[in-house]
C-alpha positions as CSV (number, residue, x, y, z in Angstrom):
1,V,143.1,209.6,172.6
2,E,140.5,209.8,175.3
3,I,138.0,212.7,175.6
4,Q,135.7,213.0,178.5
5,V,132.8,215.4,178.8
6,S,130.8,215.6,182.1
7,D,127.7,217.4,183.1
8,T,125.9,217.9,186.4
9,G,122.4,217.3,185.0
10,T,119.7,214.9,186.1
11,G,121.6,211.9,184.9
12,I,120.4,208.7,183.2
13,P,119.0,205.8,185.2
14,A,121.4,202.7,185.1
15,G,118.9,200.6,183.1
16,Q,118.7,203.2,180.4
17,L,122.4,203.7,179.7
18,E,122.5,201.5,176.6
19,R,119.0,202.3,175.5
20,V,119.9,205.9,174.9
21,F,122.1,204.7,172.0
22,E,119.0,203.4,170.2
23,E,117.7,205.6,167.5
24,F,114.8,207.8,168.6
25,Y,114.9,206.6,172.1
26,Q,114.6,209.1,174.9
27,V,114.6,208.5,178.6
28,P,110.9,208.3,179.8
29,G,109.6,211.2,181.8
30,A,112.5,213.4,180.8
31,K,111.4,216.7,179.3
32,R,114.1,217.3,176.7
33,G,114.1,218.5,173.2
34,G,115.7,216.7,170.3
35,T,115.0,213.6,168.2
36,G,117.0,210.9,170.0
37,L,119.5,210.6,167.2
38,G,122.6,212.4,168.6
39,L,124.0,209.6,170.8
40,P,123.3,206.8,168.3
41,Y,125.0,208.7,165.5
42,A,127.9,209.8,167.7
43,R,128.5,206.1,168.7
44,R,128.3,205.0,165.1
45,L,130.8,207.7,164.0
46,A,133.1,206.7,166.8
47,G,132.9,203.1,165.6
48,L,133.7,204.1,162.0
49,L,136.9,205.8,163.4
50,D,137.7,202.5,165.2
51,G,136.9,204.2,168.5
52,E,134.3,203.7,171.2
53,L,131.8,206.0,172.9
54,T,130.5,205.1,176.4
55,L,128.5,206.7,179.1
56,T,128.5,206.5,182.9
57,S,125.8,208.2,184.9
58,E,124.3,208.6,188.3
59,A,120.8,209.7,188.7
60,G,120.7,213.2,190.1
61,R,124.4,213.7,189.7
62,G,125.1,213.9,186.0
63,T,126.6,212.0,183.1
64,T,130.1,211.5,181.7
65,A,130.6,210.6,178.1
66,V,133.9,209.1,177.2
67,L,135.2,208.9,173.6
68,N,138.2,206.7,172.9
69,L,139.9,207.0,169.5
70,P,143.0,205.3,168.2
71,H,146.0,207.5,168.0
72,G,149.3,207.2,166.2
73,T,150.5,205.2,163.3
74,P,149.4,201.5,163.1
75,S,152.1,198.9,163.1
76,V,152.2,195.7,161.1
77,G,155.0,193.1,160.7
78,T,155.6,191.8,157.2
79,V,153.7,193.2,154.3
80,V,153.7,191.6,150.8
81,I,152.9,194.0,148.0
82,A,151.6,192.4,144.8
83,D,151.4,194.8,141.9
84,D,152.9,194.6,138.4
85,D,153.5,198.4,138.3
86,A,157.0,198.9,139.8
87,A,156.5,202.7,140.2
88,F,153.3,202.1,142.2
89,R,155.1,199.5,144.4
90,R,157.6,202.3,145.2
91,V,154.8,204.6,146.1
92,L,153.3,202.0,148.5
93,T,156.8,201.3,150.0
94,A,157.1,205.0,150.8
95,M,153.6,205.2,152.3
96,L,154.4,202.1,154.5
97,T,157.6,203.6,156.0
98,G,157.1,203.6,159.7
99,I,154.0,201.3,159.5
100,A,155.5,198.0,158.2
101,D,158.5,196.3,159.8
102,R,159.3,194.5,156.6
103,L,158.2,194.8,153.0
104,I,158.3,192.2,150.2
105,E,157.6,193.5,146.7
106,T,156.3,191.1,144.1
107,A,155.2,191.7,140.5
108,D,152.3,189.2,140.3
109,G,150.2,186.9,142.3
110,G,152.5,183.9,141.8
111,E,155.5,185.7,143.3
112,A,153.3,186.9,146.2
113,L,152.1,183.4,146.9
114,A,155.7,182.2,146.9
115,A,156.7,185.0,149.3
116,V,153.8,184.2,151.6
117,T,154.9,180.5,151.7
118,A,158.5,181.4,152.4
119,T,157.8,184.0,155.1
120,S,155.2,184.6,157.8
121,A,153.4,187.5,156.2
122,D,151.0,189.6,158.3
123,L,149.3,191.5,155.5
124,I,148.9,191.4,151.7
125,L,148.4,194.5,149.5
126,A,147.3,193.4,146.1
127,D,146.3,194.8,142.7
128,L,143.6,192.9,140.9
129,Q,144.8,193.0,137.4
130,M,148.3,191.5,137.0
131,P,149.8,189.2,134.5
132,G,150.1,185.5,135.3
133,V,148.3,184.9,138.6
134,D,145.9,187.9,139.0
135,G,144.7,189.5,142.2
136,K,141.5,187.5,142.5
137,T,143.2,184.2,142.1
138,L,145.9,185.3,144.6
139,L,143.2,186.1,147.1
140,D,141.5,182.8,146.6
141,R,144.8,181.0,147.3
142,L,145.9,182.9,150.3
143,P,146.0,181.0,153.7
144,A,142.9,181.5,155.7
145,G,143.2,184.3,158.3
146,L,145.8,186.2,156.3
147,P,144.3,189.7,155.7
148,A,144.4,191.2,152.3
149,I,143.7,194.8,151.1
150,V,143.0,195.3,147.4
151,I,144.4,198.4,145.9
152,T,143.1,198.9,142.4
153,G,142.8,201.5,139.7
154,H,139.6,200.0,138.4
155,D,136.1,200.8,139.5
156,E,134.9,197.4,140.8
157,P,133.6,195.9,144.0
158,A,135.9,194.3,146.5
159,P,136.2,190.5,146.0
160,P,134.7,188.5,148.9
161,R,138.1,187.5,150.3
162,A,139.4,191.1,150.5
163,A,139.3,192.7,153.9
164,A,139.1,196.1,152.3
165,L,139.4,197.8,148.9
166,L,141.2,201.1,148.2
167,R,141.4,203.0,144.9
168,K,144.8,203.9,143.7
169,D,143.7,207.4,142.5
170,E,142.4,208.2,146.0
171,L,145.1,206.6,148.0
172,T,146.9,208.7,150.7
173,R,149.2,207.6,153.5
174,E,146.4,208.4,156.0
175,R,143.8,206.4,154.2
176,L,146.2,203.4,154.0
177,A,147.1,203.7,157.6
178,F,143.5,203.9,158.7
179,T,142.6,200.9,156.6
180,I,145.5,198.8,157.9
181,R,144.6,199.7,161.5
182,R,141.0,198.6,160.9
183,V,142.0,195.4,159.1
184,I,144.7,194.4,161.6
185,R,142.4,195.2,164.5
186,G,139.7,193.0,163.0
187,T,142.1,190.0,162.9
188,R,143.2,190.1,166.5
């Protein structure tokens, strides 16, 4: 989605276009109110939404702000789900409908590693506490470059190898899709 807003104000000199995104920076000589935080915060928020905020300007003619945000459902090829709770695997499977091309359900880290070895997985969704090979060991043994999202019911920090951590009790399809988009975008 692209949103453009233009004005016919005094404009911003070419050398100042990136500087206006610095906190508290204001174009010298301009008599404007404000703190110089609006544009930096707007750009930061756009980034958190996996978007981008840019400006074009011509002195004496005005400025155009362009906000680009991702739209639609992300798409990922093969997803391996590693969770010992069969009911929760079904919940994830339902949430991934229309997002993942192929799903492989596994009950522990050992089965997940075997699935990763046998197929060309694009993403792992793993619980941390499973019998046998647990989630932390699974993450340590995954091939480099294979992104993994931890989905856990416990209050603990994400292991270093995890690209993201989501809590089971706060999981929604939208949160999962947003996280997948961010993780997959970061690996391309």
